[in-house]
VEXTIKOL-253762 format. One record per residue (C-alpha): residue in three letters; x, y, z. Coordinates in nm, 2 decimals. Layout:
REC  ALA  X  Y  Z
...
//
This chain:
REC  UNK  0.15  3.35  -0.83
REC  UNK  -0.20  3.29  -1.00
REC  UNK  0.00  3.08  -1.26
REC  UNK  0.19  2.88  -0.97
REC  UNK  -0.09  2.84  -0.78
REC  UNK  -0.27  2.71  -1.07
REC  UNK  0.02  2.40  -1.07
REC  UNK  -0.16  2.28  -0.76
REC  UNK  -0.48  2.19  -0.96
REC  UNK  -0.54  1.86  -1.04
REC  UNK  -0.46  1.85  -1.47
REC  UNK  -0.59  1.64  -1.67
REC  UNK  -0.48  1.28  -1.67
REC  UNK  -0.55  1.18  -2.00
REC  UNK  -0.63  1.41  -2.31
REC  UNK  -1.04  1.41  -2.31
REC  UNK  -1.26  1.63  -2.56
REC  UNK  -1.44  1.94  -2.42
REC  UNK  -1.59  2.02  -2.74
REC  UNK  -1.62  1.92  -3.12
REC  UNK  -1.82  1.95  -3.44
REC  UNK  -2.00  1.75  -3.70
REC  UNK  -2.00  1.86  -4.06
REC  UNK  -2.32  1.72  -4.23
REC  UNK  -2.33  1.59  -4.57
REC  UNK  -2.50  1.93  -4.66
REC  UNK  -2.19  2.12  -4.56
REC  UNK  -1.97  1.83  -4.71
REC  UNK  -2.18  1.93  -5.07
REC  UNK  -2.11  2.30  -4.98
REC  UNK  -1.72  2.28  -4.98
REC  UNK  -1.72  2.08  -5.27
REC  UNK  -1.94  2.33  -5.49
REC  UNK  -1.71  2.63  -5.37
REC  UNK  -1.35  2.52  -5.48
REC  UNK  -1.08  2.72  -5.37
REC  UNK  -0.86  2.60  -5.67
REC  UNK  -0.94  2.87  -5.93
REC  UNK  -0.81  2.64  -6.25
REC  UNK  -1.09  2.35  -6.15
REC  UNK  -1.34  2.60  -6.11
REC  UNK  -1.31  2.73  -6.44
REC  UNK  -1.25  2.41  -6.60
REC  UNK  -1.59  2.31  -6.54
REC  UNK  -1.84  2.37  -6.81
REC  UNK  -1.56  2.42  -7.06
REC  UNK  -1.29  2.69  -7.17
REC  UNK  -1.07  2.61  -6.85
REC  UNK  -0.78  2.40  -6.74
REC  UNK  -0.76  2.15  -6.48
REC  UNK  -0.48  2.20  -6.28
REC  UNK  -0.17  2.10  -6.46
REC  UNK  -0.32  2.07  -6.82
REC  UNK  -0.20  2.47  -6.86
REC  UNK  0.17  2.35  -6.89
REC  UNK  0.06  2.07  -7.17
REC  UNK  -0.07  2.38  -7.41
REC  UNK  0.14  2.54  -7.65
REC  UNK  0.07  2.89  -7.49
REC  UNK  0.29  2.73  -7.18
REC  UNK  0.54  2.52  -7.41
REC  UNK  0.86  2.73  -7.28
REC  UNK  0.77  2.55  -6.92
REC  UNK  0.89  2.24  -6.81
REC  UNK  0.62  1.98  -6.93
REC  UNK  0.45  1.69  -6.70
REC  UNK  0.61  1.37  -6.76
REC  UNK  0.25  1.26  -6.87
REC  UNK  0.28  1.51  -7.17
REC  UNK  0.46  1.42  -7.49
REC  UNK  0.59  1.59  -7.84
REC  UNK  0.35  1.35  -8.00
REC  UNK  0.03  1.43  -7.77
REC  UNK  -0.04  1.74  -7.66
REC  UNK  -0.32  1.83  -7.45
REC  UNK  -0.49  2.12  -7.61
REC  UNK  -0.83  2.19  -7.40
REC  UNK  -1.01  2.00  -7.09
REC  UNK  -1.34  2.02  -6.98
REC  UNK  -1.41  1.92  -6.66
REC  UNK  -1.77  1.76  -6.70
REC  UNK  -1.83  1.60  -6.35
REC  UNK  -1.69  1.67  -6.01
REC  UNK  -1.82  1.49  -5.69
REC  UNK  -1.71  1.46  -5.33
REC  UNK  -1.88  1.20  -5.11
REC  UNK  -1.90  1.05  -4.80
REC  UNK  -1.81  0.68  -4.75
REC  UNK  -1.91  0.59  -4.40
REC  UNK  -1.66  0.43  -4.20
REC  UNK  -1.39  0.52  -4.40
REC  UNK  -1.35  0.90  -4.56
REC  UNK  -1.43  1.05  -4.88
REC  UNK  -1.44  0.96  -5.24
REC  UNK  -1.37  1.22  -5.50
REC  UNK  -1.49  1.17  -5.87
REC  UNK  -1.35  1.36  -6.17
REC  UNK  -1.46  1.34  -6.50
REC  UNK  -1.28  1.56  -6.78
REC  UNK  -1.26  1.56  -7.17
REC  UNK  -0.94  1.65  -7.28
REC  UNK  -0.86  1.77  -7.65
REC  UNK  -0.57  1.59  -7.73
REC  UNK  -0.36  1.65  -8.04
REC  UNK  -0.11  1.36  -8.13
REC  UNK  -0.10  1.53  -8.54
REC  UNK  -0.13  1.92  -8.65
REC  UNK  -0.47  1.86  -8.83
REC  UNK  -0.61  1.59  -8.59
REC  UNK  -0.74  1.63  -8.21
REC  UNK  -0.91  1.38  -8.01
REC  UNK  -1.11  1.39  -7.74
REC  UNK  -1.03  1.19  -7.46
REC  UNK  -1.24  1.08  -7.12
REC  UNK  -1.02  1.08  -6.84
REC  UNK  -1.19  0.93  -6.53
REC  UNK  -1.04  0.98  -6.19
REC  UNK  -1.17  0.81  -5.90
REC  UNK  -0.94  0.89  -5.55
REC  UNK  -1.02  0.77  -5.21
REC  UNK  -0.95  1.03  -4.90
REC  UNK  -0.91  1.01  -4.54
REC  UNK  -0.79  1.20  -4.29
REC  UNK  -0.49  1.19  -4.06
REC  UNK  -0.32  1.30  -3.75
REC  UNK  0.02  1.44  -3.89
REC  UNK  0.32  1.44  -3.60
REC  UNK  0.27  1.82  -3.55
REC  UNK  -0.07  1.72  -3.46
REC  UNK  -0.28  1.88  -3.72
REC  UNK  -0.55  1.70  -3.93
REC  UNK  -0.42  1.62  -4.29
REC  UNK  -0.63  1.48  -4.60
REC  UNK  -0.49  1.22  -4.78
REC  UNK  -0.51  1.02  -5.09
REC  UNK  -0.56  0.64  -4.99
REC  UNK  -0.61  0.50  -5.36
REC  UNK  -0.63  0.67  -5.70
REC  UNK  -0.79  0.50  -6.01
REC  UNK  -0.75  0.69  -6.36
REC  UNK  -0.88  0.52  -6.65
REC  UNK  -0.89  0.68  -7.04
REC  UNK  -1.10  0.64  -7.32
REC  UNK  -1.15  0.80  -7.68
REC  UNK  -1.48  0.97  -7.73
REC  UNK  -1.44  1.11  -8.10
REC  UNK  -1.15  1.27  -8.32
REC  UNK  -1.19  1.59  -8.54
REC  UNK  -1.18  1.42  -8.80
REC  UNK  -1.49  1.18  -8.75
REC  UNK  -1.68  1.48  -8.62
REC  UNK  -1.63  1.66  -8.93
REC  UNK  -1.76  1.37  -9.16
REC  UNK  -2.02  1.33  -8.92
REC  UNK  -1.91  0.96  -8.84
REC  UNK  -2.06  0.87  -8.48
REC  UNK  -1.87  0.69  -8.23
REC  UNK  -1.81  0.33  -8.28
REC  UNK  -2.07  0.15  -8.07
REC  UNK  -1.74  -0.03  -7.88
REC  UNK  -1.51  0.20  -7.75
REC  UNK  -1.26  -0.01  -7.71
REC  UNK  -1.16  0.03  -8.05
REC  UNK  -1.04  0.36  -7.99
REC  UNK  -0.89  0.31  -7.65
REC  UNK  -0.56  0.48  -7.64
REC  UNK  -0.29  0.29  -7.45
REC  UNK  -0.30  0.44  -7.05
REC  UNK  0.08  0.45  -7.09
REC  UNK  0.03  0.77  -7.31
REC  UNK  -0.06  0.94  -6.98
REC  UNK  0.18  0.84  -6.65
REC  UNK  -0.10  0.73  -6.40
REC  UNK  0.14  0.80  -6.11
REC  UNK  0.21  1.16  -6.21
REC  UNK  -0.17  1.19  -6.27
REC  UNK  -0.24  1.07  -5.89
REC  UNK  0.02  1.31  -5.79
REC  UNK  -0.12  1.59  -5.93
REC  UNK  -0.45  1.48  -5.77
REC  UNK  -0.28  1.50  -5.45
REC  UNK  -0.18  1.83  -5.52
REC  UNK  -0.53  1.89  -5.51
REC  UNK  -0.51  1.84  -5.11
REC  UNK  -0.23  2.11  -5.09
REC  UNK  -0.46  2.39  -5.02
REC  UNK  -0.73  2.24  -4.81
REC  UNK  -0.47  2.11  -4.59
REC  UNK  -0.29  2.48  -4.54
REC  UNK  -0.67  2.54  -4.46
REC  UNK  -0.70  2.28  -4.17
REC  UNK  -0.37  2.38  -3.99
REC  UNK  -0.60  2.69  -3.92
REC  UNK  -0.78  2.49  -3.73
REC  UNK  -0.55  2.46  -3.42
REC  UNK  -0.41  2.82  -3.42
REC  UNK  -0.43  3.03  -3.11
REC  UNK  -0.69  3.24  -3.08
REC  UNK  -0.65  3.55  -2.84
REC  UNK  -0.92  3.60  -2.57
REC  UNK  -0.73  3.87  -2.38
REC  UNK  -0.36  4.02  -2.45
REC  UNK  -0.24  3.78  -2.19
REC  UNK  -0.47  3.46  -2.25
REC  UNK  -0.47  3.26  -2.55
REC  UNK  -0.70  2.97  -2.65
REC  UNK  -0.61  2.68  -2.89
REC  UNK  -0.85  2.36  -3.01
REC  UNK  -0.68  2.08  -3.07
REC  UNK  -0.78  1.75  -3.22
REC  UNK  -0.75  1.44  -3.01
REC  UNK  -0.81  1.19  -3.27
REC  UNK  -0.86  1.16  -3.68
REC  UNK  -1.22  1.27  -3.74
REC  UNK  -1.50  0.97  -3.74
REC  UNK  -1.68  0.91  -4.09
REC  UNK  -2.08  0.83  -4.07
REC  UNK  -2.41  0.85  -4.23
REC  UNK  -2.45  1.15  -4.00
REC  UNK  -2.14  1.35  -4.12
REC  UNK  -1.77  1.39  -4.04
REC  UNK  -1.75  1.42  -3.66
REC  UNK  -1.42  1.58  -3.48
REC  UNK  -1.33  1.55  -3.09
REC  UNK  -1.16  1.84  -3.00
REC  UNK  -0.96  1.97  -2.65
REC  UNK  -0.96  2.32  -2.56
REC  UNK  -0.58  2.45  -2.40
REC  UNK  -0.53  2.79  -2.25
REC  UNK  -0.22  2.96  -2.22
REC  UNK  -0.16  3.23  -1.97
REC  UNK  0.14  3.49  -2.05
REC  UNK  0.27  3.22  -2.26
REC  UNK  0.24  2.89  -2.02
REC  UNK  0.00  2.65  -2.06
REC  UNK  -0.24  2.66  -1.79
REC  UNK  -0.36  2.32  -1.64
REC  UNK  -0.74  2.29  -1.65
REC  UNK  -0.96  2.10  -1.36
REC  UNK  -1.09  1.77  -1.44
REC  UNK  -1.41  1.75  -1.64
REC  UNK  -1.70  1.54  -1.38
REC  UNK  -1.88  1.42  -1.69
REC  UNK  -1.70  1.29  -1.98
REC  UNK  -1.80  1.45  -2.30
REC  UNK  -1.93  1.33  -2.66
REC  UNK  -2.06  1.45  -2.92
REC  UNK  -2.46  1.47  -2.92
REC  UNK  -2.66  1.28  -3.20
REC  UNK  -2.81  1.51  -3.43
REC  UNK  -3.16  1.51  -3.59
REC  UNK  -3.11  1.35  -3.93
REC  UNK  -3.37  1.62  -4.06
REC  UNK  -3.10  1.93  -3.92
REC  UNK  -3.08  2.12  -4.29
REC  UNK  -2.71  2.27  -4.08
REC  UNK  -2.39  2.22  -4.24
REC  UNK  -2.21  2.22  -3.95
REC  UNK  -2.27  2.22  -3.59
REC  UNK  -2.06  2.26  -3.32
REC  UNK  -2.10  2.15  -2.95
REC  UNK  -1.91  2.31  -2.67
REC  UNK  -1.94  2.10  -2.30
REC  UNK  -2.04  2.28  -1.97
REC  UNK  -1.71  2.22  -1.87
REC  UNK  -1.57  2.40  -2.17
REC  UNK  -1.72  2.77  -2.04
REC  UNK  -1.60  2.66  -1.68
REC  UNK  -1.24  2.60  -1.80
REC  UNK  -1.24  2.95  -2.01
REC  UNK  -1.35  3.13  -1.68
REC  UNK  -1.09  2.95  -1.49
REC  UNK  -0.82  3.05  -1.75
REC  UNK  -0.94  3.40  -1.72
REC  UNK  -0.94  3.42  -1.37
REC  UNK  -0.58  3.25  -1.38
REC  UNK  -0.48  3.55  -1.60
REC  UNK  -0.62  3.77  -1.36
REC  UNK  -0.85  3.90  -1.63
REC  UNK  -1.11  3.95  -1.33
REC  UNK  -0.93  4.15  -1.07
REC  UNK  -1.16  4.42  -1.06
REC  UNK  -1.14  4.79  -0.88
REC  UNK  -1.45  4.99  -0.84
REC  UNK  -1.50  5.35  -0.71
REC  UNK  -1.76  5.34  -0.51
REC  UNK  -2.03  5.65  -0.50
REC  UNK  -2.00  5.63  -0.12
REC  UNK  -1.71  5.80  0.10
REC  UNK  -1.59  5.77  0.46
REC  UNK  -1.82  6.02  0.58
REC  UNK  -2.12  5.86  0.45
REC  UNK  -2.07  5.53  0.55
REC  UNK  -1.94  5.68  0.93
REC  UNK  -2.33  5.73  0.92
REC  UNK  -2.44  5.36  0.94
REC  UNK  -2.09  5.24  1.07
REC  UNK  -1.95  5.50  1.33
REC  UNK  -1.62  5.36  1.40
REC  UNK  -1.50  5.45  1.07
REC  UNK  -1.44  5.81  1.24
REC  UNK  -1.16  5.72  1.43
REC  UNK  -1.03  5.58  1.13
REC  UNK  -1.04  5.84  0.86
REC  UNK  -1.10  6.18  1.03
REC  UNK  -1.09  6.33  0.68
REC  UNK  -1.32  6.23  0.43
REC  UNK  -1.23  5.99  0.16
REC  UNK  -1.40  5.81  -0.13
REC  UNK  -1.46  5.41  -0.09
REC  UNK  -1.28  5.20  -0.33
REC  UNK  -1.37  4.81  -0.39
REC  UNK  -1.16  4.57  -0.50
REC  UNK  -1.26  4.23  -0.58
REC  UNK  -1.09  3.91  -0.64
REC  UNK  -1.20  3.54  -0.69
REC  UNK  -1.20  3.34  -0.36
REC  UNK  -1.28  3.04  -0.57
REC  UNK  -1.29  2.96  -0.97
REC  UNK  -1.61  3.06  -1.12
REC  UNK  -1.82  2.82  -1.27
REC  UNK  -2.06  2.78  -1.52
REC  UNK  -2.40  2.59  -1.55
REC  UNK  -2.61  2.46  -1.81
REC  UNK  -2.95  2.39  -1.82
REC  UNK  -3.24  2.35  -2.09
REC  UNK  -3.26  2.66  -2.24
REC  UNK  -3.04  2.86  -2.00
REC  UNK  -2.70  2.91  -1.87
REC  UNK  -2.55  3.09  -1.58
REC  UNK  -2.22  3.22  -1.42
REC  UNK  -2.17  3.17  -1.05
REC  UNK  -1.88  3.39  -0.91
REC  UNK  -1.74  3.36  -0.57
REC  UNK  -1.60  3.68  -0.47
REC  UNK  -1.41  3.85  -0.19
REC  UNK  -1.48  4.24  -0.22
REC  UNK  -1.21  4.44  -0.02
REC  UNK  -1.33  4.78  0.09
REC  UNK  -1.11  5.08  0.18
REC  UNK  -0.93  5.39  0.05
REC  UNK  -0.68  5.43  -0.24
REC  UNK  -0.51  5.74  -0.11
REC  UNK  -0.21  5.71  -0.09
REC  UNK  -0.17  5.33  -0.12
REC  UNK  -0.51  5.12  -0.10
REC  UNK  -0.58  5.03  0.22
REC  UNK  -0.87  4.79  0.32
REC  UNK  -1.08  4.82  0.67
REC  UNK  -1.34  4.57  0.58
REC  UNK  -1.38  4.26  0.35
REC  UNK  -1.71  4.08  0.25
REC  UNK  -1.76  3.75  0.07
REC  UNK  -2.00  3.79  -0.22
REC  UNK  -2.16  3.48  -0.39
REC  UNK  -2.34  3.59  -0.71
REC  UNK  -2.52  3.43  -0.99
REC  UNK  -2.56  3.58  -1.32
REC  UNK  -2.73  3.49  -1.63
REC  UNK  -2.52  3.45  -1.97
REC  UNK  -2.61  3.53  -2.31
REC  UNK  -2.43  3.33  -2.60
REC  UNK  -2.43  3.44  -2.95
REC  UNK  -2.20  3.40  -3.26
REC  UNK  -2.06  3.67  -3.48
REC  UNK  -1.87  3.55  -3.76
REC  UNK  -1.65  3.30  -3.58
REC  UNK  -1.66  3.43  -3.26
REC  UNK  -1.87  3.32  -2.93
REC  UNK  -2.02  3.63  -2.79
REC  UNK  -2.06  3.57  -2.39
REC  UNK  -2.21  3.84  -2.18
REC  UNK  -2.30  3.85  -1.82
REC  UNK  -2.69  3.96  -1.84
REC  UNK  -2.70  4.07  -1.48
REC  UNK  -2.69  3.95  -1.13
REC  UNK  -3.00  3.71  -1.06
REC  UNK  -2.86  3.60  -0.73
REC  UNK  -2.64  3.76  -0.44
REC  UNK  -2.52  3.64  -0.09
REC  UNK  -2.31  3.89  0.12
REC  UNK  -2.13  3.79  0.45
REC  UNK  -1.87  3.96  0.68
REC  UNK  -1.52  3.83  0.61
REC  UNK  -1.29  4.08  0.80
REC  UNK  -1.33  4.38  0.95
REC  UNK  -1.13  4.65  1.14
REC  UNK  -1.47  4.83  1.25
REC  UNK  -1.65  4.60  1.45
REC  UNK  -1.94  4.38  1.36
REC  UNK  -2.13  4.48  1.06
REC  UNK  -2.47  4.32  0.97
REC  UNK  -2.51  4.14  0.66
REC  UNK  -2.83  4.35  0.58
REC  UNK  -2.62  4.67  0.60
REC  UNK  -2.33  4.52  0.38
REC  UNK  -2.62  4.46  0.11
REC  UNK  -2.78  4.79  0.13
REC  UNK  -2.43  4.97  0.09
REC  UNK  -2.22  4.77  -0.10
REC  UNK  -2.45  4.51  -0.31
REC  UNK  -2.62  4.79  -0.56
REC  UNK  -2.25  4.86  -0.65
REC  UNK  -2.16  4.53  -0.71
REC  UNK  -2.46  4.44  -0.89
REC  UNK  -2.41  4.71  -1.18
REC  UNK  -2.02  4.66  -1.16
REC  UNK  -1.93  4.33  -1.18
REC  UNK  -2.12  4.23  -1.49
REC  UNK  -2.01  4.54  -1.64
REC  UNK  -1.65  4.45  -1.61
REC  UNK  -1.66  4.09  -1.68
REC  UNK  -1.84  4.19  -2.01
REC  UNK  -1.56  4.41  -2.10
REC  UNK  -1.34  4.17  -2.06
REC  UNK  -1.49  3.89  -2.27
REC  UNK  -1.62  4.21  -2.51
REC  UNK  -1.39  4.10  -2.81
REC  UNK  -1.56  3.74  -2.78
REC  UNK  -1.39  3.36  -2.80
REC  UNK  -1.27  3.25  -3.12
REC  UNK  -1.46  2.93  -3.23
REC  UNK  -1.31  2.64  -3.41
REC  UNK  -1.26  2.72  -3.81
REC  UNK  -1.06  2.71  -4.08
REC  UNK  -0.95  3.04  -4.25
REC  UNK  -1.14  3.01  -4.53
REC  UNK  -1.48  2.99  -4.41
REC  UNK  -1.73  3.22  -4.20
REC  UNK  -2.02  3.11  -4.01
REC  UNK  -2.39  3.20  -4.08
REC  UNK  -2.78  3.13  -3.98
REC  UNK  -2.63  3.04  -3.65
REC  UNK  -2.84  2.92  -3.37
REC  UNK  -2.73  2.90  -3.00
REC  UNK  -2.90  2.63  -2.82
REC  UNK  -2.83  2.54  -2.46
REC  UNK  -2.93  2.20  -2.33
REC  UNK  -2.84  2.04  -1.98
REC  UNK  -2.44  2.03  -2.01
REC  UNK  -2.40  2.11  -2.33
REC  UNK  -2.43  2.39  -2.60
REC  UNK  -2.54  2.34  -2.97
REC  UNK  -2.41  2.57  -3.20
REC  UNK  -2.58  2.45  -3.55
REC  UNK  -2.49  2.68  -3.89
REC  UNK  -2.42  2.71  -4.24
REC  UNK  -2.11  2.78  -4.39
REC  UNK  -2.02  3.06  -4.62
REC  UNK  -1.69  3.14  -4.80
REC  UNK  -1.50  3.45  -4.72
REC  UNK  -1.49  3.71  -5.03
REC  UNK  -1.10  3.70  -5.14
REC  UNK  -0.94  4.01  -5.14
REC  UNK  -0.76  4.16  -5.47
//
């Protein structure tokens, strides 16, 4: 029924962001310095192989050789001397690789060739709605550095290197650029994990969807995301945000690798989805009984001649709301608490409207945001319905407010005990995290840490 009723809630007329993130130049530098491509990592500093180079060595001669290898020119060693990935504002990224190749055109001679690659990269949204890193330009160049014969004779490299420039046709330019594009396969696989659904409760899932390709600026790489929720496999239409959200400007001196931002509407949507999933429907055993309550409300004796324990069932009469102020987050709850007995079936004889305000504590553990109600800060009770005549508000507070103050935050925290998945890709976790609450949004600056690889 909750899901059907949610269809009456105005849905987003247009897609609009409610959260996002900025990968700073420092974060980009960290990602570049922690390559997930073992062959490339091994190649830096000597002795390694640059992706395809292994297939050109005699030890791998049994394997099919790439088209830029020939029987007359065997690549025997690769030393990646420089690898850089830089931000190009308003365009994308620039990948630069310099590698010294040991090429053996004859059994007794090895030439050292300097291969320089300059590739322009940008990010697109593919038809599946995932971000994808693609090569927009690739420019390789090759020049001879020195041969083994020259080194043995002590001959220095000629002043004009063009004398020893080999024909670039010795190497297949399209094949080299194709191999460069293969370097992007693993990062693109990891980018897909950004849009993976995260469970919040067994019946409620959260998903972050990019709205467009990221924006590249001096500040970093900015991506805008829209949060969607599914309850029992059905998408939940969310209320329209009253305030459009955009990523705030960051301080240029920030040492963070990444700053995530979440709007006030993001948190309200989270609690709305959990309400639709029925996660906050609460049943509480009261310490009171019909006999002890009859001491205050005498009409109860006629309804329950024998003593029975009281049961409280709380449901939302209006969607919860989150309010963000400078340094403070609060959760507004609008409940109707039905009071009755539970034997043999729940029978309500009194209903109370309860408006609560609870402080929210926000933190981050690994790649999940922790959210907990810190306690009831304000509460108002009023009589909604009664089978035992009028009951003063002061008496309602005396009888039931202590139980509501204790149990409602406890049960909310139980629902949120696993935390809420933050937007991230599978290779990285977050550390050195700070959570800063501002008016209307929350900032989460952090540094990145590559996850340990298993096996």
